[in-house]
C-alpha positions in Angstrom: 21.3 -49.3 -36.7 20.2 -45.8 -37.8 22.1 -44.2 -34.9 25.2 -46.1 -35.8 24.9 -45.2 -39.5 24.5 -41.5 -38.6 27.4 -41.7 -36.2 29.6 -43.2 -38.9 28.4 -40.5 -41.4 29.3 -37.7 -39.1 32.7 -39.2 -38.4 33.5 -39.3 -42.1 32.7 -35.6 -42.5 35.6 -33.0 -42.3 34.7 -32.0 -38.8 34.5 -35.6 -37.6 37.8 -36.5 -39.3 39.5 -33.5 -37.6 38.0 -34.6 -34.3 39.3 -38.1 -34.6 42.6 -36.7 -35.8 43.0 -34.7 -32.6 42.2 -37.7 -30.5 44.6 -39.9 -32.4 47.4 -37.2 -32.1 46.9 -37.0 -28.3 47.1 -40.8 -28.0 50.2 -40.8 -30.2 51.9 -38.1 -28.1 51.3 -39.9 -24.8 52.6 -43.2 -26.4 55.8 -41.3 -27.4 56.0 -40.0 -23.8 55.5 -36.4 -24.9 53.3 -35.6 -21.9 53.3 -31.9 -22.4 52.3 -32.1 -26.1 49.8 -34.8 -25.2 48.2 -32.6 -22.5 47.8 -29.7 -25.0 46.3 -32.0 -27.6 43.8 -33.3 -25.0 42.8 -29.7 -24.2 42.4 -29.0 -27.9 40.3 -32.1 -28.3 38.1 -31.3 -25.4 37.7 -27.7 -26.4 36.8 -28.7 -30.0 34.3 -31.2 -28.6 32.6 -28.7 -26.4 32.5 -25.9 -29.0 30.7 -28.1 -31.5 28.5 -30.0 -29.0 24.8 -29.7 -30.1 23.4 -29.7 -26.5 25.8 -27.2 -25.2 25.2 -24.8 -28.1 21.4 -24.9 -27.5 21.9 -24.5 -23.7 24.0 -21.4 -24.2 21.3 -19.9 -26.5 18.6 -20.9 -24.0 20.5 -18.9 -21.3 20.5 -15.8 -23.5 16.8 -16.2 -24.4 15.5 -17.0 -20.9 15.2 -13.3 -19.9 13.1 -12.4 -22.9 9.3 -13.1 -22.4 6.9 -13.8 -25.2 5.0 -10.8 -26.6 1.4 -11.0 -25.3 -1.2 -12.3 -27.7 -3.5 -9.4 -27.1 -3.4 -5.8 -26.1 -3.3 -2.3 -27.5 -1.4 -1.9 -30.8 2.1 -0.5 -30.8 2.7 2.9 -32.3 5.7 1.5 -34.1 7.8 -1.7 -34.2 11.6 -1.4 -34.7 12.9 -4.5 -36.6 16.7 -4.9 -36.4 18.5 -5.8 -39.6 20.1 -9.1 -40.2 17.2 -11.2 -41.4 17.7 -10.8 -45.1 20.1 -11.7 -47.9 20.1 -11.3 -51.6 19.8 -13.9 -54.3 22.4 -14.0 -57.2 20.0 -11.9 -59.4 19.7 -9.3 -56.6 16.2 -10.0 -55.2 15.9 -10.0 -51.4 15.3 -13.2 -49.5 15.2 -14.4 -45.9 18.2 -15.9 -44.2 18.4 -18.1 -41.1 17.4 -15.3 -38.8 14.7 -14.1 -41.2 12.0 -15.1 -38.7 12.0 -11.5 -37.4 10.9 -10.2 -40.8 7.9 -12.6 -41.0 7.0 -12.1 -37.3 6.8 -8.3 -37.9 4.5 -8.9 -40.9 2.3 -11.2 -38.9 1.9 -8.7 -36.1 1.0 -5.9 -38.5 -1.6 -8.1 -40.2 -3.0 -9.0 -36.8 -3.5 -5.3 -36.0 -0.9 -5.3 -33.2 1.4 -2.7 -34.8 0.6 0.6 -36.6 3.9 1.1 -38.3 6.9 -1.0 -39.1 10.5 0.4 -39.1 13.3 -1.4 -40.8 17.0 -0.7 -40.5 20.5 -2.1 -41.1 23.5 -1.9 -43.4 25.9 -4.6 -44.5 29.4 -4.3 -46.0 29.8 -8.1 -46.3 28.8 -8.4 -50.0 31.6 -8.1 -52.5 29.1 -6.4 -54.9 29.0 -3.4 -52.5 27.1 -2.0 -49.5 23.6 -3.4 -49.0 20.7 -1.6 -47.4 19.0 -4.2 -45.2 16.1 -1.9 -44.5 15.2 -1.7 -48.1 15.5 -5.4 -48.5 13.2 -5.9 -45.5 10.7 -3.4 -46.9 10.6 -5.2 -50.3 9.7 -8.5 -48.5 7.1 -6.8 -46.4 5.5 -5.3 -49.5 5.4 -8.8 -51.1 3.6 -9.9 -48.0 0.8 -7.4 -48.5 1.9 -4.5 -46.2 1.3 -1.1 -47.8 4.2 1.3 -48.3 2.6 3.9 -46.0 2.9 1.5 -43.1 6.6 1.0 -43.5 9.5 3.3 -42.6 13.1 2.7 -43.4 16.0 4.2 -41.5 17.9 6.1 -44.2 21.2 6.6 -42.3 23.8 3.7 -42.5 23.6 1.4 -39.4 26.5 -1.0 -39.5 26.1 -2.2 -35.9 23.2 -2.8 -33.4 24.4 0.3 -31.5 24.0 2.4 -34.7 20.4 1.1 -35.1 19.5 1.8 -31.5 20.7 5.3 -31.7 18.8 5.9 -34.9 15.6 4.5 -33.3 16.1 6.8 -30.3 16.2 9.8 -32.5 13.3 8.6 -34.6 11.1 8.0 -31.6 11.8 11.5 -30.2 11.0 13.0 -33.6 7.8 11.1 -34.2 6.5 11.3 -30.6 5.7 7.6 -30.4 4.8 6.3 -26.9 4.5 2.5 -27.2 7.2 1.0 -29.4 8.5 -2.5 -29.8 12.0 -3.9 -30.6 11.9 -7.1 -32.6 14.9 -9.3 -33.2 16.1 -12.9 -32.6 15.5 -13.8 -28.9 19.2 -14.6 -28.3 20.1 -11.1 -29.7 17.6 -9.1 -27.7 19.5 -9.0 -24.3 22.3 -7.1 -25.9 20.0 -4.9 -27.9 17.9 -4.1 -24.8 21.1 -3.2 -22.9 22.0 -0.8 -25.6 18.5 0.6 -25.6 18.6 1.3 -21.9 22.0 2.9 -22.2 20.5 5.3 -24.9 17.3 6.0 -23.0 15.1 4.1 -25.4 12.1 2.5 -23.7 11.0 -0.5 -25.8 8.9 -3.6 -25.5 11.0 -6.6 -26.5 9.5 -8.9 -29.1 11.4 -12.1 -29.7 11.7 -14.3 -32.7 13.9 -17.1 -34.0 14.3 -18.9 -30.6 17.0 -21.5 -30.7 17.3 -22.6 -27.1 15.2 -25.8 -27.3 17.6 -28.5 -26.3 17.3 -31.6 -28.5 17.1 -35.1 -27.3 20.5 -36.7 -26.9 21.5 -39.0 -29.8 24.5 -41.1 -30.3 25.8 -39.1 -33.2 25.7 -35.9 -31.1 29.0 -37.0 -29.6 30.7 -35.7 -32.8 31.1 -31.9 -33.0 28.8 -30.5 -35.7 27.8 -27.4 -37.5 24.8 -26.4 -35.5 26.7 -26.8 -32.2 29.6 -24.6 -33.5 27.1 -22.0 -34.9 25.1 -21.7 -31.6 28.2 -21.6 -29.4 29.8 -18.9 -31.5 26.6 -16.8 -31.7 26.2 -17.0 -27.9 29.8 -16.0 -27.3 29.5 -13.2 -29.9 26.5 -11.8 -28.0 28.3 -11.8 -24.7 31.4 -10.2 -26.2 29.3 -7.6 -28.0 27.6 -6.7 -24.7 30.9 -6.3 -23.0 32.2 -3.9 -25.5 28.9 -2.0 -25.8 28.2 -2.8 -29.5 
């Protein structure tokens, strides 16, 4: 009963109504003997179904994350930990807060408090806010300080870094300048394969430290037949990572 109720609820949401609309349109086209139109509508229906499928979205993320091992629970501390931007946002009053990928910010703080990292390095710039350019590194630093990390243990990349490639280049210059030997690169596990490819291309030797793993495939439920937000989000993120790696960004 619960499964049927949830299925009905998802079907009544905008995505579910659009999904049903595509199916109805395909049936209508075939009944009108418009086979060409019907075939295109079937392809659209299947593509929409797959793009929003929850299991497929998690599977794609799992494929990206599978090459990234967990950071060992013990060992010598890192000289520095580079934390890619993208884990923060700002509230309406301007104070920084964590967004969906903010696990990287908390993981970095946890590692510092555990004595696994000597210095935290934050970076990133965003032009997405209508109020103007945001410094993601400063936002990350503010959250770290709220979590009890002293200012002297934090370094912020001052130059604007609008892409992951910009951040990797800035990290490469910083490591050479500071003379650090063991450095880590922390980001979402599904983003690290692209970031590591950029690091290798720039001669930056880093230890990958994953966070925000999303590849755990959920148990199949009846309402998962309907395309939904999480499926679209994971599918799009996975495709974006592959595309970004192809173009070298």
